[in-house]
C-alpha positions in Angstrom: 251.4 101.4 77.1 248.7 103.0 74.9 251.1 105.4 73.3 253.7 102.8 72.6 251.0 100.5 71.1 249.7 103.2 68.8 253.2 104.2 67.9 253.8 100.7 66.6 250.3 100.3 65.0 249.8 103.7 63.3 252.6 103.4 60.7 251.3 100.0 59.6 247.8 101.3 59.5 248.9 104.3 57.5 250.7 102.0 55.0 247.7 99.8 54.7 245.5 102.8 53.9 248.0 104.2 51.4 248.3 100.8 49.6 244.5 100.4 49.6 243.9 103.8 48.1 246.0 102.7 45.1 244.6 99.3 44.6 241.0 99.0 45.8 238.2 100.0 43.5 234.9 101.3 44.8 233.1 97.9 44.3 235.4 96.3 47.0 234.5 98.8 49.8 230.9 97.4 50.5 232.4 93.9 50.5 235.0 95.0 53.1 232.3 96.6 55.2 230.0 93.5 55.1 233.0 91.2 55.9 234.0 93.4 58.8 230.5 93.3 60.2 230.4 89.5 59.9 233.8 89.1 61.6 232.8 91.5 64.3 229.7 89.5 65.1 231.7 86.2 65.1 234.4 87.7 67.4 231.8 88.9 69.9 230.5 85.3 70.5 232.4 84.0 73.5 232.6 80.3 74.5 233.9 78.8 77.8 237.3 77.1 77.7 237.6 76.2 81.4 239.0 77.7 84.5 236.6 80.7 84.3 238.2 81.8 81.0 236.4 82.3 77.7 237.7 82.3 74.1 236.4 83.8 70.9 237.1 83.4 67.2 239.7 85.6 65.5 238.7 86.6 61.9 242.0 88.1 60.8 243.0 85.1 58.8 239.7 85.1 56.9 240.0 88.9 56.3 243.5 88.5 54.8 242.5 85.5 52.6 239.6 87.4 51.2 240.9 91.0 51.1 244.7 90.7 51.1 247.1 91.9 53.7 246.3 95.6 53.7 242.6 95.1 53.5 242.8 92.6 56.4 244.8 95.0 58.5 242.4 97.9 58.0 239.3 95.7 58.6 240.8 94.1 61.7 241.9 97.4 63.2 238.4 98.9 62.7 236.8 95.9 64.3 239.2 95.9 67.3 238.8 99.6 67.9 235.0 99.4 67.8 235.0 96.4 70.2 237.2 98.3 72.6 235.5 101.7 72.6 231.9 100.6 72.4 231.8 97.2 74.1 234.8 97.4 76.4 236.4 94.3 75.0 240.2 94.2 75.5 240.3 97.4 77.6 241.0 101.0 76.6 244.6 100.6 77.7 245.2 97.9 75.0 243.7 99.7 72.0 247.1 100.3 70.4 248.6 96.9 71.1 245.6 94.8 70.0 245.8 95.8 66.4 249.5 95.1 66.5 249.1 91.7 68.2 246.0 90.5 66.4 247.1 92.1 63.2 250.4 90.4 63.1 249.4 87.0 64.4 246.1 86.6 62.6 247.1 88.2 59.3 250.3 86.1 59.1 248.1 83.0 59.6 246.0 84.1 56.7 249.0 84.9 54.5 250.4 81.4 54.9 247.0 80.0 53.6 247.0 82.2 50.5 248.3 80.3 47.6 248.5 83.1 45.0 251.8 84.5 43.9 250.9 87.8 45.4 250.3 86.2 48.7 253.6 84.4 48.7 255.4 87.6 47.8 253.6 89.5 50.6 254.6 86.8 53.1 258.3 87.3 52.3 257.9 91.1 52.6 255.9 90.8 55.9 258.4 88.6 57.6 
């Protein structure tokens, strides 16, 4: 499961890094780091939803709206890997599938909310 998850996630992550290297200037990197830290903290706060289950916020849509698709993918992958490896959230056997699942679901939600021409074009390419 881990190998299959990373086999699906790594090409997308590599594409995001490739695109960001071309488009992001050095002033954006601290903003990405601060946003990642804020989303990380927000996602670590769990709240009960009944039946012994808890839920948490997902910051992927916010990351995509503020950073674009590729910045959102990179930030969310970093957050999910740190949550898994340091805090045990999601389990080590899900490290590859979580970026794929949260990345697709959350980032597409953020893309639909983007009203710019670039966002609309990215939505068409993403789907």
